[in-house]
Backbone as a printed PyTorch tensor [residue, N CA C, xyz], in Angstrom:
tensor([[[ 36.5190,  59.1560,  70.3780],
         [ 37.0660,  59.0550,  72.0570],
         [ 37.7530,  59.7990,  72.4320]],

        [[ 38.4430,  58.5580,  72.2880],
         [ 40.4600,  58.1060,  72.6100],
         [ 40.3300,  59.6910,  72.5030]],

        [[ 40.1310,  60.5080,  71.5450],
         [ 41.2160,  61.4850,  71.0240],
         [ 40.8630,  62.6070,  72.6490]],

        [[ 39.3870,  62.6420,  72.9540],
         [ 39.1400,  63.3410,  74.4180],
         [ 39.7520,  63.1880,  75.7800]],

        [[ 39.6740,  62.0900,  75.4480],
         [ 40.1340,  60.7720,  76.6500],
         [ 41.8130,  61.4210,  77.0150]],

        [[ 42.2790,  61.3340,  75.7130],
         [ 43.9010,  61.7500,  75.4270],
         [ 44.2760,  63.9420,  76.5130]],

        [[ 42.9700,  64.6960,  75.5380],
         [ 42.7520,  65.6330,  76.3780],
         [ 42.9050,  65.8840,  77.6030]],

        [[ 41.7830,  65.3190,  77.6970],
         [ 41.5450,  64.7600,  79.5790],
         [ 42.9570,  64.7230,  80.2910]],

        [[ 42.7700,  64.0340,  79.9590],
         [ 44.2430,  63.5440,  80.6680],
         [ 45.1850,  64.5050,  81.1900]],

        [[ 45.4000,  65.4770,  79.4620],
         [ 46.6760,  65.8790,  79.8350],
         [ 46.3880,  67.1970,  80.3540]],

        [[ 44.9030,  68.1590,  80.5430],
         [ 44.6680,  68.8670,  81.2750],
         [ 44.7200,  68.3430,  82.9390]],

        [[ 44.4560,  67.1970,  83.0730],
         [ 44.5340,  66.9570,  84.4780],
         [ 45.9240,  66.7740,  84.9100]],

        [[ 46.7800,  66.7460,  83.9270],
         [ 48.2220,  66.5050,  84.2210],
         [ 49.3430,  67.4240,  84.5670]],

        [[ 48.5810,  69.0340,  83.7440],
         [ 49.2270,  69.7280,  84.0820],
         [ 48.3120,  70.2860,  84.7760]],

        [[ 47.2470,  69.9510,  85.4890],
         [ 47.0050,  70.8020,  86.7720],
         [ 46.7680,  70.6590,  87.9880]],

        [[ 47.2710,  69.1510,  87.7780],
         [ 47.7440,  68.7780,  89.2240],
         [ 49.6150,  68.5900,  89.5090]],

        [[ 50.3160,  68.6330,  88.0500],
         [ 51.4770,  69.0640,  88.0640],
         [ 52.1700,  70.2070,  88.8390]],

        [[ 50.7610,  70.6040,  88.0710],
         [ 50.7110,  72.5780,  88.4220],
         [ 50.5750,  73.1140,  89.9640]],

        [[ 50.1300,  72.0960,  90.6260],
         [ 49.6960,  72.8130,  91.6380],
         [ 50.0590,  71.8550,  92.6780]],

        [[ 51.3280,  71.2190,  92.7180],
         [ 52.3970,  70.2730,  93.1590],
         [ 53.4350,  70.9650,  92.8690]],

        [[ 53.3640,  71.5610,  92.0780],
         [ 54.5640,  72.4190,  91.5330],
         [ 55.4700,  73.7910,  91.8700]],

        [[ 53.1440,  74.1380,  92.5910],
         [ 53.1250,  75.0810,  93.0880],
         [ 53.8100,  75.6760,  94.3020]],

        [[ 53.6330,  73.9160,  95.4720],
         [ 53.3360,  73.7280,  96.2760],
         [ 54.1960,  74.0100,  97.0870]],

        [[ 54.7300,  72.5530,  96.0750],
         [ 56.9430,  72.2720,  96.3300],
         [ 57.5530,  73.7570,  96.4710]],

        [[ 57.4090,  75.2720,  95.3330],
         [ 57.9520,  75.9910,  95.5030],
         [ 57.2050,  76.6720,  96.4840]],

        [[ 56.6090,  77.0150,  97.0630],
         [ 55.8370,  77.9970,  97.8970],
         [ 56.6330,  77.2910,  99.5380]],

        [[ 56.7310,  75.7910,  99.1280],
         [ 56.5830,  75.0890, 101.1580],
         [ 58.6040,  75.6850, 100.7030]],

        [[ 59.4160,  75.9690,  99.7080],
         [ 60.9040,  76.4980,  99.6010],
         [ 61.3050,  78.2970, 100.2350]],

        [[ 59.8500,  78.7250,  99.9410],
         [ 59.4510,  80.5290, 100.2210],
         [ 60.3270,  80.1930, 101.8180]],

        [[ 60.6450,  80.8100, 102.5430],
         [ 60.5530,  81.9250, 103.3170],
         [ 61.0060,  82.9490, 104.0410]],

        [[ 60.5730,  84.1200, 104.6370],
         [ 60.9300,  84.8670, 105.1690],
         [ 61.9900,  85.2190, 106.0060]],

        [[ 62.7420,  86.0840, 105.7610],
         [ 64.4320,  85.9550, 105.5500],
         [ 64.4980,  86.5210, 106.6030]],

        [[ 64.4620,  87.6290, 107.7660],
         [ 64.4640,  88.6770, 108.2820],
         [ 66.4500,  88.7490, 109.4020]],

        [[ 66.4290,  89.9770, 110.1510],
         [ 67.7970,  89.5980, 110.8410],
         [ 67.6130,  90.8690, 110.5920]],

        [[ 68.5640,  90.7740, 111.7770],
         [ 69.5200,  92.9810, 112.3030],
         [ 71.3800,  92.5190, 111.6830]],

        [[ 71.3540,  93.6340, 111.2880],
         [ 73.0170,  94.0960, 110.8690],
         [ 73.8200,  94.0440, 111.7120]],

        [[ 74.6550,  94.1160, 112.7430],
         [ 75.1050,  94.4600, 113.8930],
         [ 76.7750,  94.6050, 113.8240]],

        [[ 77.5700,  95.0810, 114.7150],
         [ 78.5870,  95.5680, 113.7070],
         [ 79.6610,  94.4110, 115.0010]],

        [[ 80.6330,  93.8130, 115.0910],
         [ 81.5620,  93.1230, 115.2700],
         [ 82.3170,  93.5920, 116.9410]],

        [[ 82.1430,  94.8550, 117.2190],
         [ 83.6990,  95.2350, 117.7610],
         [ 82.6880,  96.2510, 118.4050]],

        [[ 81.1300,  97.4570, 118.0950],
         [ 80.1620,  97.6930, 120.1790],
         [ 78.7400,  96.5410, 119.3740]],

        [[ 78.7700,  95.5710, 118.4590],
         [ 77.4760,  95.1770, 118.9990],
         [ 76.2940,  96.7560, 117.8710]],

        [[ 76.6150,  97.5490, 117.4050],
         [ 75.6680,  98.8580, 117.3870],
         [ 75.0920,  97.9790, 115.6580]],

        [[ 73.5670,  98.4640, 115.7730],
         [ 73.1420,  98.3180, 114.3410],
         [ 74.1930,  99.4380, 113.4260]],

        [[ 74.2150,  98.4930, 112.4040],
         [ 74.7810,  99.2990, 111.1180],
         [ 74.0970,  99.4090, 110.2930]],

        [[ 73.3750, 100.6370, 109.7710],
         [ 72.0910, 101.0350, 109.1970],
         [ 72.6830, 101.2040, 107.9690]],

        [[ 70.8860, 101.0960, 106.5450],
         [ 71.5820, 100.7380, 104.7970],
         [ 72.9980, 100.0890, 105.0850]],

        [[ 72.9500,  98.7750, 105.0310],
         [ 73.6120,  98.5540, 104.4050],
         [ 73.0250,  97.2790, 103.2830]],

        [[ 74.1870,  97.4270, 102.7290],
         [ 73.5620,  96.1480, 101.2040],
         [ 73.0360,  95.2810, 101.2560]],

        [[ 72.0380,  94.4690, 101.0530],
         [ 71.5470,  92.7950, 101.5500],
         [ 71.4120,  91.9430,  99.6710]],

        [[ 71.7450,  91.4220,  99.5190],
         [ 72.1770,  90.7290,  97.8900],
         [ 71.5110,  89.4350,  98.1830]],

        [[ 71.4430,  89.1130,  96.6850],
         [ 70.5050,  87.5810,  97.2380],
         [ 71.7230,  87.2070,  95.7370]],

        [[ 72.6330,  86.5970,  95.6810],
         [ 73.2080,  85.7060,  94.1740],
         [ 72.8600,  84.9500,  93.8680]],

        [[ 71.7350,  83.9140,  93.8630],
         [ 71.0640,  83.3480,  92.8790],
         [ 70.1620,  84.7130,  92.2320]],

        [[ 69.5590,  85.0070,  93.1270],
         [ 68.4840,  86.1150,  91.9160],
         [ 68.6010,  87.2380,  91.6090]],

        [[ 70.2580,  88.0530,  92.1120],
         [ 70.0630,  88.7100,  92.0960],
         [ 69.0370,  90.7110,  92.9090]],

        [[ 68.5600,  89.7510,  93.7880],
         [ 67.2860,  90.4470,  93.8920],
         [ 67.8970,  90.9230,  95.6250]],

        [[ 67.4320,  92.2740,  96.4610],
         [ 68.4970,  92.1050,  97.6120],
         [ 67.1560,  93.4450,  98.2200]],

        [[ 67.5370,  94.0000,  99.1870],
         [ 67.3300,  94.8790, 100.0790],
         [ 68.6470,  95.9630, 100.5560]],

        [[ 68.2700,  96.6350, 101.3670],
         [ 68.8800,  97.4260, 102.2100],
         [ 68.3670,  97.7330, 103.4070]],

        [[ 68.9670,  97.7190, 104.7690],
         [ 68.5500,  97.7230, 106.1820],
         [ 67.8880,  98.7850, 106.3530]],

        [[ 67.2890,  99.2660, 107.3300],
         [ 66.9140, 100.1090, 107.9260],
         [ 67.3930, 100.9960, 108.7860]],

        [[ 67.7290, 101.9020, 109.0820],
         [ 68.4060, 102.6320, 110.8190],
         [ 68.7100, 102.0530, 111.6630]],

        [[ 68.3130, 101.3500, 112.0950],
         [ 68.2650, 100.5580, 112.8680],
         [ 69.3390,  98.6860, 112.8220]],

        [[ 69.1960,  98.5010, 111.5270],
         [ 69.8260,  97.5570, 111.2210],
         [ 69.2130,  96.4030, 110.7480]],

        [[ 68.0990,  97.1210, 110.6510],
         [ 67.1800,  95.4180, 110.4910],
         [ 66.4890,  94.9040, 109.3890]],

        [[ 66.5080,  94.0840, 108.5790],
         [ 66.1320,  94.3230, 107.0670],
         [ 65.2020,  92.7320, 107.2020]],

        [[ 64.2330,  92.1910, 105.8910],
         [ 63.1080,  91.0390, 106.1540],
         [ 62.9030,  91.3290, 104.5240]],

        [[ 63.1410,  90.6330, 103.8430],
         [ 62.6620,  89.8200, 102.1760],
         [ 62.1210,  88.3040, 101.9740]],

        [[ 61.9400,  88.3520, 100.9250],
         [ 61.7720,  87.0850, 100.7520],
         [ 62.8380,  86.3260,  99.7930]],

        [[ 63.2520,  84.7830, 100.6200],
         [ 64.1870,  83.9910, 100.0990],
         [ 63.9360,  82.8360,  99.6130]],

        [[ 64.4560,  81.8140,  99.6110],
         [ 64.7620,  80.2390,  99.4740],
         [ 66.0380,  79.5740,  99.4130]],

        [[ 65.3960,  78.7270, 100.6870],
         [ 66.8650,  77.3920, 101.1260],
         [ 67.5430,  77.3440,  99.7470]],

        [[ 69.0780,  77.2310, 100.6940],
         [ 69.7020,  76.6300,  99.2590],
         [ 70.3100,  78.5200,  99.0140]],

        [[ 69.6750,  79.0820,  98.9720],
         [ 70.2370,  80.6280,  98.7780],
         [ 71.4610,  81.6680,  99.0320]],

        [[ 71.9790,  82.3700,  98.1360],
         [ 73.5620,  83.0440,  99.1420],
         [ 73.1940,  84.6520,  99.0950]],

        [[ 73.0830,  85.1230, 100.6160],
         [ 73.0080,  86.3460, 100.9760],
         [ 74.7630,  86.8780, 101.0950]],

        [[ 74.5460,  88.5050, 100.3020],
         [ 75.5560,  89.3800, 100.1540],
         [ 74.9320,  89.9320, 101.5240]],

        [[ 75.7560,  90.6290, 102.1060],
         [ 76.2870,  92.0720, 103.3070],
         [ 77.6060,  92.3140, 102.9670]],

        [[ 76.7440,  93.7430, 102.3970],
         [ 78.6980,  94.6730, 102.3680],
         [ 77.9210,  95.6950, 102.8420]],

        [[ 78.8640,  96.5550, 103.3130],
         [ 78.7480,  98.1330, 104.1450],
         [ 79.5570,  99.3990, 104.2730]],

        [[ 80.5050, 100.2090, 103.7490],
         [ 81.1680, 100.5760, 103.4630],
         [ 82.0550, 100.4390, 104.6390]],

        [[ 82.9840, 100.9260, 105.1780],
         [ 83.8940, 100.3620, 106.0000],
         [ 83.6910,  99.7880, 106.6090]],

        [[ 83.5220,  97.9070, 106.7390],
         [ 83.0760,  96.8610, 107.2870],
         [ 83.7040,  95.0350, 105.7000]],

        [[ 83.5390,  94.3170, 106.2580],
         [ 83.9400,  93.2900, 105.0140],
         [ 82.6120,  92.5150, 104.6500]],

        [[ 83.8600,  92.3090, 103.5360],
         [ 82.3970,  91.6420, 103.2850],
         [ 81.6100,  90.6150, 103.8800]],

        [[ 80.5650,  90.1050, 103.3510],
         [ 80.2790,  88.9300, 104.5370],
         [ 79.0090,  88.3920, 103.6370]],

        [[ 78.9400,  86.5300, 104.1120],
         [ 78.2250,  86.1490, 103.0750],
         [ 77.3860,  84.7940, 103.6420]],

        [[ 76.0600,  84.6400, 104.1480],
         [ 75.7950,  83.7240, 104.6840],
         [ 74.7300,  82.7320, 103.8320]],

        [[ 74.9580,  81.2660, 103.7160],
         [ 73.9360,  80.6040, 102.8810],
         [ 72.0120,  80.4120, 104.1640]],

        [[ 70.9680,  80.2860, 103.0000],
         [ 69.4760,  79.6420, 103.8040],
         [ 69.9030,  78.2960, 104.0900]],

        [[ 69.9370,  77.2020, 105.0250],
         [ 70.0630,  76.7780, 105.2450],
         [ 69.1670,  75.5600, 104.2540]],

        [[ 68.6680,  74.0690, 104.3970],
         [ 67.3930,  73.2950, 103.9660],
         [ 67.5510,  73.1470, 104.8330]],

        [[ 67.7860,  73.2310, 106.4270],
         [ 67.0770,  72.1740, 107.2060],
         [ 66.3460,  73.1400, 107.6930]],

        [[ 65.1300,  73.7990, 107.4160],
         [ 64.2410,  75.0780, 108.3630],
         [ 62.7330,  74.4860, 107.9270]],

        [[ 62.2310,  74.1610, 109.0740],
         [ 60.7350,  73.9200, 108.8790],
         [ 60.1750,  74.5890, 108.8760]],

        [[ 60.1040,  76.0280, 109.5990],
         [ 59.6820,  77.3360, 108.8110],
         [ 59.6400,  77.5640, 107.7370]],

        [[ 58.9460,  78.4810, 107.5220],
         [ 58.3050,  79.5070, 107.0480],
         [ 59.2800,  81.1340, 107.1880]],

        [[ 59.9600,  81.2230, 108.0020],
         [ 60.4350,  82.1110, 108.9810],
         [ 61.7720,  81.8300, 109.0980]],

        [[ 62.9250,  82.9130, 109.0020],
         [ 63.8190,  82.2150, 109.6110],
         [ 64.7680,  83.8680, 109.8590]],

        [[ 64.4510,  84.4770, 111.1010],
         [ 65.4850,  85.7010, 111.8210],
         [ 67.5460,  85.1400, 111.8830]],

        [[ 67.5980,  86.4920, 111.6160],
         [ 69.7790,  86.2390, 111.6340],
         [ 70.1450,  87.4480, 112.8070]],

        [[ 70.9580,  87.2280, 113.3070],
         [ 72.3020,  88.4620, 113.8800],
         [ 73.4500,  88.2950, 112.8700]],

        [[ 73.7870,  89.5500, 112.3900],
         [ 74.5480,  88.8700, 111.2290],
         [ 75.6020,  90.2260, 111.5670]],

        [[ 76.4800,  89.8220, 112.3430],
         [ 77.8300,  90.5130, 112.3120],
         [ 79.1700,  90.2450, 111.2410]],

        [[ 79.4090,  91.8380, 111.6460],
         [ 80.4200,  92.1490, 110.0700],
         [ 81.1270,  93.5500, 110.8050]],

        [[ 82.6560,  92.7500, 110.5780],
         [ 84.1230,  93.0570, 111.0170],
         [ 84.1310,  93.7980, 110.5700]],

        [[ 85.1040,  95.3960, 110.8030],
         [ 84.9600,  96.9380, 110.2540],
         [ 87.3340,  96.4690, 109.8610]],

        [[ 86.6010,  97.1510, 108.4990],
         [ 87.3240,  96.7400, 107.3050],
         [ 88.4970,  98.2970, 107.5020]],

        [[ 89.3890,  98.1320, 107.2980],
         [ 90.1830,  99.1930, 107.7470],
         [ 91.1020,  99.6850, 106.0850]],

        [[ 90.1750, 100.2770, 105.7800],
         [ 91.3470, 100.2810, 104.5430],
         [ 92.4030, 101.8070, 103.6610]],

        [[ 93.0810, 101.4030, 103.6980],
         [ 94.2940, 101.8150, 103.2560],
         [ 95.1780, 102.6980, 102.0050]],

        [[ 94.7960, 103.9490, 101.2030],
         [ 94.4400, 104.8420, 100.4890],
         [ 96.1150, 104.8080, 100.7320]],

        [[ 96.1720, 105.5610,  98.4610],
         [ 97.2640, 105.3400,  98.4670],
         [ 98.1200, 107.2810,  99.1790]],

        [[ 99.1240, 108.1390,  99.1940],
         [ 98.8510, 108.8640,  99.5770],
         [ 98.9190, 109.3420,  97.9850]],

        [[ 98.6480, 111.0420,  98.1570],
         [ 97.8470, 111.9730,  96.6010],
         [ 97.8370, 112.7760,  97.7950]],

        [[ 98.9940, 113.2870,  96.9330],
         [100.1490, 115.1450,  97.0430],
         [ 98.8060, 116.0770,  95.5650]],

        [[ 98.8200, 117.1050,  96.8580],
         [ 97.9420, 118.1460,  95.9080],
         [ 99.3230, 119.1790,  95.0530]],

        [[ 99.5120, 119.8470,  94.8310],
         [100.4360, 121.0190,  94.5130],
         [ 99.3660, 122.6560,  93.1400]],

        [[ 98.9840, 123.6030,  93.5870],
         [ 98.6550, 124.4080,  93.6800],
         [ 99.1380, 124.9280,  92.1080]],

        [[ 99.9990, 124.5420,  91.3930],
         [100.8460, 123.3400,  90.0710],
         [100.3650, 122.9350,  89.2180]],

        [[ 99.9570, 123.9630,  87.8240],
         [ 99.7460, 122.4190,  86.8120],
         [100.8740, 122.1200,  86.7270]],

        [[101.3320, 122.6880,  86.4660],
         [102.6350, 121.5910,  85.8370],
         [104.2120, 122.3870,  86.4670]],

        [[105.1810, 121.6350,  86.4180],
         [106.9290, 122.0950,  86.9660],
         [107.1370, 122.7000,  86.6080]],

        [[107.1810, 124.1000,  85.0170],
         [107.8080, 125.1430,  84.9350],
         [106.5940, 126.4750,  85.5160]],

        [[105.5290, 125.7520,  85.3870],
         [104.8990, 126.5150,  86.4140],
         [105.1560, 128.0910,  87.9780]],

        [[105.2630, 125.9010,  88.6840],
         [106.1450, 125.7320,  89.9410],
         [107.9230, 126.4850,  90.4230]],

        [[108.7150, 125.8510,  88.9940],
         [109.6710, 126.9520,  89.2130],
         [110.2430, 127.8450,  89.1500]],

        [[108.7880, 128.3800,  88.3570],
         [108.3810, 130.1090,  88.5210],
         [108.3640, 130.6140,  89.3660]],

        [[107.2030, 130.1950,  90.4490],
         [107.2380, 130.3430,  91.7010],
         [108.0050, 130.3980,  92.6160]],

        [[108.1590, 129.7930,  92.7440],
         [110.0180, 129.0060,  93.6600],
         [111.2180, 130.4610,  93.1750]],

        [[111.4200, 130.5490,  92.4500],
         [112.2210, 131.1420,  91.8590],
         [111.5990, 132.7140,  92.3950]],

        [[110.8130, 133.2470,  92.1160],
         [110.1860, 134.3970,  93.1220],
         [109.1140, 133.9260,  93.6990]],

        [[110.0640, 133.4760,  94.8050],
         [108.9780, 133.0640,  95.9360],
         [109.9250, 134.8040,  97.2260]],

        [[109.2870, 135.5250,  97.8740],
         [109.6820, 136.0550,  98.7300],
         [109.4260, 135.2610,  99.7140]],

        [[110.6420, 135.3620, 100.7680],
         [110.4220, 134.9130, 101.8850],
         [110.1420, 135.6300, 103.3410]],

        [[109.7060, 135.1780, 103.4650],
         [109.4670, 136.0180, 104.8190],
         [110.8000, 136.7780, 105.6180]],

        [[111.2530, 138.0340, 105.9820],
         [112.1640, 137.6220, 107.7870],
         [112.5730, 137.3340, 108.2000]],

        [[113.3040, 137.0480, 108.9830],
         [113.1490, 136.2380, 110.4070],
         [112.5580, 137.4240, 111.9620]],

        [[112.7670, 136.7190, 113.0510],
         [113.0320, 138.1940, 113.8410],
         [114.5740, 138.2210, 114.1400]],

        [[115.3630, 137.7730, 113.9770],
         [116.8190, 138.0920, 113.8690],
         [116.9850, 139.6120, 112.6410]],

        [[116.3270, 139.7850, 111.8320],
         [116.4170, 140.1520, 110.4690],
         [115.7090, 141.5750, 110.0410]],

        [[114.9280, 141.3600, 110.9710],
         [113.8830, 142.6840, 111.8580],
         [114.1460, 142.8960, 112.9100]],

        [[115.0420, 142.5800, 113.6770],
         [115.6000, 143.1950, 114.3290],
         [116.5700, 144.7600, 114.1030]],

        [[117.2420, 143.6520, 113.3000],
         [118.7730, 144.3900, 112.3610],
         [118.7310, 145.8340, 112.1760]],

        [[117.0970, 145.7440, 111.5300],
         [116.1090, 146.4120, 110.1350],
         [115.6580, 147.2590, 111.2220]],

        [[115.7570, 147.2940, 112.3390],
         [114.8640, 148.2970, 113.0450],
         [115.9580, 148.5500, 114.5760]],

        [[117.3890, 148.6090, 114.1410],
         [118.6790, 148.9780, 115.2970],
         [119.2500, 149.6530, 113.8200]],

        [[118.6760, 149.3810, 112.5670],
         [120.0430, 150.4470, 112.2090],
         [119.9550, 152.0560, 112.4800]],

        [[121.1450, 152.1950, 112.1960],
         [121.2640, 153.3640, 113.1210],
         [121.0380, 155.0370, 112.1710]],

        [[120.9120, 155.3750, 110.8540],
         [120.7480, 155.6540, 109.5710],
         [119.0260, 155.3130, 110.0130]],

        [[118.1450, 154.5750, 110.0360],
         [116.6810, 154.8290, 110.7760],
         [116.1840, 155.4070, 112.0660]],

        [[116.6480, 154.3620, 113.1020],
         [116.5250, 155.2600, 114.1940],
         [117.3540, 157.6460, 113.6740]],

        [[118.9760, 157.5700, 112.9770],
         [118.6090, 158.5140, 112.6290],
         [117.3560, 159.4560, 112.3030]],

        [[117.0500, 158.8830, 111.4230],
         [115.4430, 159.3030, 111.0070],
         [114.7510, 159.3130, 111.5840]],

        [[114.2190, 158.8030, 112.2720],
         [113.1310, 158.6140, 113.2420],
         [113.4620, 159.4120, 114.6330]],

        [[114.2000, 159.8630, 114.8260],
         [114.9650, 161.3190, 115.2530],
         [114.5350, 162.6680, 114.3940]],

        [[115.2400, 162.5570, 113.9180],
         [114.2670, 164.1840, 113.5340],
         [113.4470, 164.2540, 112.8770]],

        [[112.4750, 162.9820, 112.5470],
         [111.2200, 162.7670, 112.7850],
         [110.1140, 163.3880, 113.5890]],

        [[111.2330, 162.8270, 114.3490],
         [109.6460, 162.4740, 115.9420],
         [109.7830, 163.6870, 116.5400]],

        [[108.3190, 164.0300, 116.3690],
         [107.5660, 165.4420, 117.1500],
         [106.9520, 164.7100, 117.8870]],

        [[106.7730, 166.0570, 119.5170],
         [106.3980, 166.3270, 120.0760],
         [104.6810, 166.5130, 120.3820]],

        [[104.2680, 164.9640, 120.8910],
         [102.3940, 165.2790, 120.6030],
         [102.0810, 166.1900, 121.2990]],

        [[100.8030, 165.9860, 121.5170],
         [ 99.8070, 166.7470, 122.6110],
         [ 99.8900, 166.0810, 124.1580]],

        [[100.4020, 164.8200, 124.3750],
         [ 99.7320, 163.6230, 125.2720],
         [100.9510, 163.8560, 125.9420]],

        [[102.3220, 163.4540, 124.9100],
         [104.0080, 163.8770, 125.3510],
         [104.0680, 165.6920, 126.3910]],

        [[103.4230, 166.5330, 125.5910],
         [103.5470, 168.2250, 126.1480],
         [102.9620, 167.5740, 127.5460]],

        [[101.8510, 167.4450, 127.4760],
         [101.0960, 167.6550, 129.1930],
         [101.9110, 166.7450, 129.3790]],

        [[102.0730, 165.3490, 129.0210],
         [103.2660, 164.8750, 130.5500],
         [104.1070, 165.2570, 130.8500]],

        [[105.2560, 165.8200, 130.3470],
         [106.0060, 167.0970, 130.7470],
         [106.0550, 168.0760, 131.1520]],

        [[104.9440, 168.5820, 131.5720],
         [104.4500, 169.3990, 132.2660],
         [103.5090, 169.1440, 133.9590]],

        [[103.4180, 167.8490, 133.0870],
         [102.5770, 167.5270, 135.2620],
         [103.9800, 166.2720, 135.1360]],

        [[105.1570, 166.0320, 134.7310],
         [106.1210, 166.2820, 135.6870],
         [107.4710, 167.1680, 135.9980]],

        [[107.0960, 168.1030, 135.1550],
         [107.8390, 168.9360, 136.4860],
         [107.2340, 169.5660, 136.7130]],

        [[105.7030, 169.5410, 137.4260],
         [105.1150, 170.2770, 138.6560],
         [105.4680, 169.3420, 139.1660]],

        [[104.9200, 167.9010, 138.9470],
         [105.3580, 167.3780, 140.6390],
         [106.8800, 166.9040, 141.1010]],

        [[107.4460, 166.5480, 140.1690],
         [109.0610, 167.0290, 140.5050],
         [108.9700, 168.8170, 141.1250]],

        [[109.0780, 169.1260, 140.9600],
         [108.8680, 171.0700, 141.9260],
         [108.4350, 171.0630, 143.4420]],

        [[106.5200, 169.6510, 143.2230],
         [106.3160, 170.6370, 144.3490],
         [106.9530, 168.8340, 145.1070]],

        [[107.4680, 167.7030, 144.7410],
         [108.5430, 166.3830, 145.3860],
         [109.1950, 167.7570, 146.3130]],

        [[110.2010, 167.9970, 145.6270],
         [112.5210, 169.0030, 145.7940],
         [111.9770, 170.4090, 146.1870]],

        [[109.8720, 170.6420, 146.7820],
         [109.8430, 171.9660, 147.5290],
         [111.1560, 171.4830, 148.7370]],

        [[111.0370, 173.0370, 149.1960],
         [112.3550, 174.0750, 149.6420],
         [113.5910, 173.0620, 150.4620]],

        [[114.0670, 172.6070, 149.0910],
         [115.0720, 171.5950, 149.1800],
         [115.8420, 171.8960, 147.4330]],

        [[117.6490, 171.4670, 147.3270],
         [117.9920, 171.3230, 146.4790],
         [117.3800, 170.0740, 145.2960]],

        [[117.0310, 170.9510, 144.0440],
         [116.4780, 169.7750, 142.4280],
         [117.6290, 169.0030, 142.5130]],

        [[117.8330, 167.8160, 142.1460],
         [119.0140, 167.4580, 141.3840],
         [119.2240, 167.2500, 139.3850]],

        [[120.3670, 167.0220, 139.5490],
         [120.2000, 167.5850, 138.1210],
         [119.5090, 166.5690, 137.2970]],

        [[118.7710, 166.9730, 136.0920],
         [117.9340, 165.9130, 135.9750],
         [118.8920, 166.0530, 134.6070]],

        [[120.0060, 165.0510, 134.4380],
         [120.6450, 164.5850, 133.7010],
         [119.3140, 162.8500, 132.8640]],

        [[118.9710, 162.7300, 133.4550],
         [118.0780, 161.4230, 132.4530],
         [116.8100, 161.7490, 132.7160]],

        [[116.4470, 163.0680, 132.2360],
         [115.6810, 163.5900, 131.7950],
         [115.6630, 164.2990, 130.4140]],

        [[115.0390, 162.4050, 130.3530],
         [114.6290, 162.3380, 128.0750],
         [114.6240, 163.8440, 127.0190]],

        [[113.4690, 164.6490, 127.8250],
         [113.8170, 166.0890, 127.0880],
         [114.2770, 166.5910, 126.8170]],

        [[115.2990, 167.0930, 127.8970],
         [116.6380, 167.2800, 128.1360],
         [118.1330, 166.6770, 127.4500]],

        [[118.2300, 165.3600, 126.8730],
         [119.0970, 164.8990, 126.1070],
         [118.4940, 165.3370, 124.8240]],

        [[117.1270, 165.2090, 124.4620],
         [116.6320, 165.4250, 123.1970],
         [116.8620, 166.1410, 122.8130]],

        [[116.2880, 167.4390, 123.0820],
         [117.1410, 169.2660, 123.4620],
         [118.6010, 169.8330, 123.0950]],

        [[119.2010, 167.6010, 123.5400],
         [120.8100, 168.0330, 123.6170],
         [121.0200, 167.6110, 122.4620]],

        [[121.3320, 167.0090, 122.3990],
         [121.0510, 166.6870, 120.7240],
         [120.4900, 166.7020, 119.3520]],

        [[119.7130, 168.1940, 119.7630],
         [119.1410, 168.7180, 118.6390],
         [119.7400, 169.8040, 118.3770]],

        [[120.8760, 170.0550, 119.6160],
         [121.2030, 171.2260, 118.9980],
         [122.2840, 171.0540, 118.5090]],

        [[122.8810, 170.0060, 119.2400],
         [124.0320, 169.6020, 118.7040],
         [124.3230, 168.9980, 117.2550]],

        [[123.2430, 168.5670, 116.1530],
         [122.0130, 168.8600, 114.6920],
         [122.6600, 169.6370, 114.5260]],

        [[122.7740, 170.7220, 115.2440],
         [122.0780, 171.7660, 114.6840],
         [123.3050, 172.2940, 114.2460]],

        [[124.7290, 172.6550, 115.2800],
         [125.2940, 172.9740, 114.6400],
         [125.1810, 173.6790, 116.0520]],

        [[125.4400, 174.4800, 117.1890],
         [124.9360, 175.3150, 117.9940],
         [125.8740, 175.3810, 118.5420]],

        [[126.7320, 174.5940, 119.0530],
         [127.9200, 174.0890, 119.5660],
         [129.2730, 173.7460, 118.9680]],

        [[129.1800, 174.2230, 117.6350],
         [130.6590, 175.2280, 117.2710],
         [131.0210, 176.1030, 117.0110]],

        [[132.6130, 175.7380, 117.6040],
         [132.9160, 177.0340, 117.8260],
         [132.7340, 178.9600, 116.2210]],

        [[132.5840, 179.3490, 116.7570],
         [132.4270, 180.9250, 115.9260],
         [133.8990, 180.5700, 115.5590]],

        [[134.4030, 181.0040, 113.7680],
         [135.9470, 181.3020, 113.3620],
         [135.5270, 182.9130, 113.7790]],

        [[136.9640, 183.0540, 114.4500],
         [137.2480, 185.0660, 114.9640],
         [137.6870, 185.2290, 113.6700]],

        [[136.5550, 186.0070, 113.1960],
         [137.6760, 188.1570, 112.7690],
         [139.4730, 187.3570, 113.0760]]])
């Protein structure tokens, strides 16, 4: 009979003790909710990582910075987001209700990255070869000197041919000149470029050379 009494006492103890422990655990659980905002603009910080360091559980804030999950008193909550300083919050034990709301303000963090120089050459030897074979383009002065080279100008003058538009312009200029000076003496066409072109061509062809006397 005593054995049955001991078994009943143990079962009652575990039953009552378990209910008391469960009641105490449920009393410690709270619904922890809030919004994460930035300190400079008070704008919501979306997708912030919110971790309970006591249980390694947590959640992520939504697009509007809102979050909500179950925690306990004395739990330490860690807030982290890219571009902001990591911050922590300890849930107080003086909470009388099963809900607690928080507006977590996070300060922006400036991350200074080390300088990284990217070269298109994988080795120093290839860079040296590319540097020695580098073809530096001419500047404006070098281009002007090449364009004013006497030999090139002479070749261009010899190879220059009259196009259809140039011939048409020459004929029209002569006609306009005759109409303009109708009834009076026409001035000498010393500034006529076509006359100068014919003179230079005749001079190069040797038409002005003196013929040897027999």
